[in-house]
N, C-alpha and C positions, 0 to 999 in steps of 0.2 A: 666733790664739784663736778664729778662726771668726766674726769681726765681719761679714764680707761673706757673705751667704748665697747659695749657688749650688744649683740644683736640676738634677736629671737624670731621665731615664726609666729604668726598671728595667734596661734593657739597656745603659745608658750611651752611647746613640747621639746623644742630643739633650741639650745642656747650656744652662742658661738662668739669668740673674739673676732672672728673675720667674717665680714659681710659676703666675700667671695666664696668662702668655703660653704657657707649656708645657702648661697645662691646656686651653686653647682650641685647641691644635693637637695634642691627643692623643684619639684615638678611643677609645670604650668604657671610660671612666673609671668606677671603682667606688669606693665610699666605705670608707675605713679607719676601723674602729670605735675603735681605739686613738687615732688622730689626732683623732678628733671629741671624745672625752672629755678627751684631754690639752689640747687648745685651750680647751674650754669651762671646765675646772676651773682651768687654770694660764695661760691667756692665751697659750700658744704650744705648739709640739710639740717633741719631744725626739728626739735621736738622728737616724736617717734618716727618721722618720715625717713625713708630712704628712696632710692629710685624704683623700688619694687613694692607693689601693693602687699605682697605676701610676706615681706621682712620688715621688721620694726627695730628701732634702736631702743634699748632698754631705758626706762625712765630714770635719768640720773637724780632725781629728787626722792628716789625711793631705794631701799634695798629689798631684796628678795629671798624669801625662804622657800627652798625646793623640798617638797614632801611628796610622799607616795600618792596622795590625793590630789596634788596639783601645786600650783605656785601661789604662795601667800605674798602680797606686797605690803610693805610697811614704809610709811613716810619718814623720812630722815628729820631729825630735829636740828636744823641749822638756822637759828635765830640770828638776824642781823639788825643793827640799830641804825636808824636813818637820821639821827640827830647828831651833827658835828660836835666834837669834843670842845669843851671850855677851857682846855689846858692851853698853856702858852705855846707859841711856836718852838721855843727851845726845848720844852718838856716833850712835845710831840716828836720832834727830831731825835731826841734821846731815846724815847720809848721804841720808835720804829727801828733805829739802829740796833738797839739791844736785842730786839725780837729777832731780826734777820740774822745778826751775828750769831745768836745762839742756834738758830736753825742750821746755819752753815757748819757749825762746830759739830752738831749732831750728824750731818751728812758725812763730814770728813771721818768722824769716828766710826761710821758704819762701813764706809766704802774706801777708806784710806786715801792716799795721794795720787792715785792713778786716775786722774780726772782731766777730761778736755772740754773746752768751751770756746765759742766763737768770740772774736773781738772786732767790733765795728766801730763807726764814729759816733754812735749814739749813746743814750743814757743807760739802757738796760744791761748791755753787755759789759759797760764800764762799772756799773754797780755790782754785777756778778763777779767780775774779776777782783774788785776792791774786797769783796767778802772772802774770796778764796784765799788771797794773799794775806789777809788779816788772820785767817784761820791756818796760816802756815803751809799753804799749798802754792806751788808754783805750777799752774796747769799747762798741759799742752794746748796751744793756741792756734786757731786757724782763722783766715779772713778770706771772704769771696770777693771777687771783682777784678776789673781791669787795672793795670798799674796806676792810672791817672784817676781812679775812682776816689771819692772822699773817704769811704770806708778804709780803703787800703792805705791812703796816705796817712790817715790818723793812727791805723794800727801799727804801721812801721815806725811812726814817730815815737810811739810807746815802746815798741820792741827795741829801738835804739836807746832810748833815754833810760829805760828800766833794765836793760840787758836781758830781755826775754827773748824767746825763739818762736817765731810764728810761721806756720805753714801757709803760704799764699797760694790759693787755688783760684785760677781763672777759668771759669767754665767755658768761656768763649773760644779758649785754645783747644777744647777737647777734640779729638780726631773725628772727623766726619765719616760715618760707616758707609759701606755700600748699601743699596736698597735691600738686599738679602740679609745683610748683617743687621740692618735697622729693625727688621721684622722681629729678629731674636731679642734685641734690645727692648723693644716696646713690649713683648711678652713678659720679659724680666721685670720691667717697670710696673706692669699690670698687676702681676702677682706679688711683687715686692711692696707695692704701695696699696694693696688691697683694693684695686679696681679703679677707684675715682678719687685720688688725692687732689687737695685744693689746688696744686700746681699743674694738674693734669699729668698724663703719661708720656707726653711727646717730648723727648729729650734723648740726646745722643749717647746716653749712658753715664754722663758725669755725675748725675744726681745719685743714683744708687751706688756708684763707685765711692763717692765721698761718704755717703752714709755708712756703707760697710767698713770703710777704712777708719773712721772715726770710732767705731764700736768694737774694734778688734782688741784682742789681748785683755778681755774683760774690763775695758776701760768704762768709767762712769761718764756719760755725756750729760753736761749740764747746759740748759737752755735759759736765755733771759726772757722768754715769752712771759707775758703778764706783768712785766715791770711798769706797764702803763697805769697800774692801780695807783701809782704815785703822781700821776699827771692828769691833767684835764683831757681825757682821751677823746671825747666827742667834740671838743672845741665849741662849747656852748656857754652861754652867759649863765649867771647864777639866778635862775628863775624856774618856776614850775613849767612843765611840758605835758603834752598828751603822748599817748602811744603812737597815734598818727604823726606827730612831730617827730619822734624818734625815727620812725620809719622813713619819713621824707628825708631826714638829714643823713641817715646812714645805710638804709636797706632799700634804696631806690636806683640801684645800678642796672637799669634796663631802660629800653625804649621799645614801644610796640612796633616801631618800624621794622625790626628785624625779627619779629615773631609772627607766627601764623595765626590763623583764627582759633587755634587750640589754647591760645593764652587768653585767659579771662582775668584782667587785672584786678577786678574787684574781688573775685574768689581768692586769687593769689594772696592779696593783701589781707583779706579776712582770716585766712588760715594762719598767716605769719602773726597777725596781731594777737589771736588767741594763744598762740605759742609764747610770745613775749609775755603776756599776762600771767600765764601759768607759771613760766620760769622765775618771773619776778615776784609771784604771789600777790599780784595786784588785785584789789577789790573792785576797781573801776578803771577807766582809761586815763585818769589823771596821775601824773607822776611828779613827786617832789624832785628837786635838783639832785639830792642824794640817791634817790631811787633811779635816776638817770645814770649816775655814776655806777650803780650797782648792775646795771644793764651790760656794762662791759664784761666783768667777770661772770655775772650770772646768766648771761645769753650768749655773748660772742665767745668768750673763753671756753664755755661749757660745750659748744658746738663746733666751733671753728678750730681753736687751738688743739682741743682734744683729739681732733682727727690726725694731726701731725704727730701728736704725743703717741697715739696707739701705733702708727705706723713705725716711729722710730724705736718704740720699746720692744717691737717684735725682733728688732736686730741685735738688741743688747740692753745694756743698763742705760736709762735715760731718765732725767728728772727736770721739772721746771719748778725750781725752789720758791719762786714768788707766787705761784698758784696754789695757794693752800686756804682752806677756811679761816685759819688763824689770821694770816696776812690780810686777806681780803676784808675780814671783819674790822680789822685795826685800821686799814687804809681808808675805809668809809668814814672813819672818825675825824680825818684830816679836812679841815675847811677848804672849800673849793679855791678860794683865793690864794691859799698857800701852794696849791698844786698847779695853778694856771701858769703858763710860760715855762714850766719845768723848774721853777724855783726850789720847790721842796726836794725833789729827787736830786738835783744838782748839789744842794747842800748836804743831803744824805750821803752822797759819794764823797763829798769833801770831808765830812765827819769821819768816815770810816777810813779813807785813805786820801790825805791831802796831796799826796805826791801824784796819784793818778788823776785827781781833780784838776790838777795844774796843766794838764796837756789840752790842746784844742780839740774840740769835737767837730762833726761835720755840720753843725749848726753855725759855726763861724766864731765860736766863743768858748772859753774854758768854763769848766764846771765850778770853779772856785771864784768866779767873778759875778757881778750883777749881770743879768740878761740885758744885752744891749737894746737901746730904745728902738732901733730899726727892726729888731727881731720881734719886739713887742707889738710894733705897728703891723708887721706881716701876719702875726698870729691873729691879731684883732680883725684883720680883714676877713678871716674865716669866721672867728668867733661871733662877729656881729653881722655875718652876711645873712640876709633874710632867708628864712626857711623855704620860701617858694623857690628861691633861686638855688639853694643847695639841692633841693629836690630835683630840679631840672638840669643840674650841672652835667651829669653823666650824658644825658641825651644830647646836650649841646655840643660838648666835646666830641661825641661819637659822630654827630652829624658833620661836623667841620674836619674831622680826621681824614687823612690820606692813609691808605693801607697797602702794605706790602707783607705777604705772608712770611713768617720767620722760617729759616731753612728747615726746621723740624716739620713743618706743615706744608712744604712744597710738593707739587704734584707728583714728582717722581717717587718721593717717599711715601706719600699717602696711598699711591697705587699698590705699593708693595705691602702696605698694612691692611688696606680695604680694598682688595681687587674687585669687589662687587660694587664698589663705590658707596655713596651714602644713601641708604634706603630706609632708615628709621628716623634719624633726627631731624631730616627735612620735613617731617610732619609737625614739628615744634618750631623750626626756626627757618627763615629765608637765608640760607647759608651764604649766599653770594652777597647779602646786604650787611653781613657782619664785618666791622672794620676794627674790632678790638681783639688783638691776638690771644689774650687771656681767655676771653670768652670763646673764641673759635676752637682753642685748644681743649677746653672742657666739654664743648659741644662734640668734638671728635672723639674724645675720651669715652663719653657715653655711647657713642655710635660704635666704638671698638667693643666695649663690654657688652652692649646689647646683641651685637652679631656673634660675639664669642659664646654667648649663652643661648644662642639660637632663638632669640625672641622675635 
């Protein structure tokens, strides 16, 4: 499914697991405008695009044969069925539970019990923990957040009730470095996370410290990413959509107000649309509702989650068990009404571990009970929100936002990182008009990378 990202030059003469290693050994790099805007808006790039015209991401829908005469590309045979199963709810629940339990047993037999994973208040980490305990593993657990955060409160209630041990990490308590120390930390983040991670590189060192700590002693790190295949990820009703509809709902996190004249919205959307159609193997711009479901693993996971997978696997053993062709193909068979409101995944957890399902989640209910009516109403406010309104939600929120830069992006620190100031990304963005901290962090991440590469 493209979980491990591989890059190559435009002539396919050099192949590399790291985009930075390839960039630092490629002369005359130029900036790819589409890549800049995709990363800044959506935290990653799609298709073969990177922030550089001369470097491409290998096509994850193909495998490649390297021969003396050149590279031969072969399309993968990954058929998926877009007709929901006629099996009963209980039959599907049994089939899915059996499948993922067998897979976890395989992982444990291969890697042993030296396993760590996060525990939050949501579905995916609870399902992963249920599978591990069912397979006879008591993993090393960790949770991120402040003491009062819902994730921490839920995780600690499970820790107490089940007699587990959880490493609680509050990144906000990480010591603030001096500006000189910060420059060293940013350099470490830059190389450790291959230049432009989805979270950006502006962090006081806690991110890389945690990543390295959880990977030490040959520990296998399991991540629950992709568990949303068992839910209605896009929060959309059960009907057909167009590719434009999907882009309006999920890929419109920008406003032209903070972009310079370099941003051509029609061109940007045209390129993104073609990438979606290619990744999902669409013959035209119409999508059945099940094809929309496939857009989550077939497009988002392929290009967004794979970015973090690649960065994490450089540090040690790392797996996302739910993201596999077998699981994705099986999950597409689950009718949408079973998945909406988290019903199916909650009962999947309960089938594997009734004990873990009995604890509250950060949704305000237990996974062994019927989803409360108030939560259904809340979900439906998104599900049935008009597409035009979802398209404009980000722009409206950004316009109404008040902005104070996070400590990691304050002037005294930025001067230590970028002593020459911003001189590249201001060609693409009106920096002073950005009120989204995440967006600003990604913009400044590219500024650092482009200056580092002397572009």
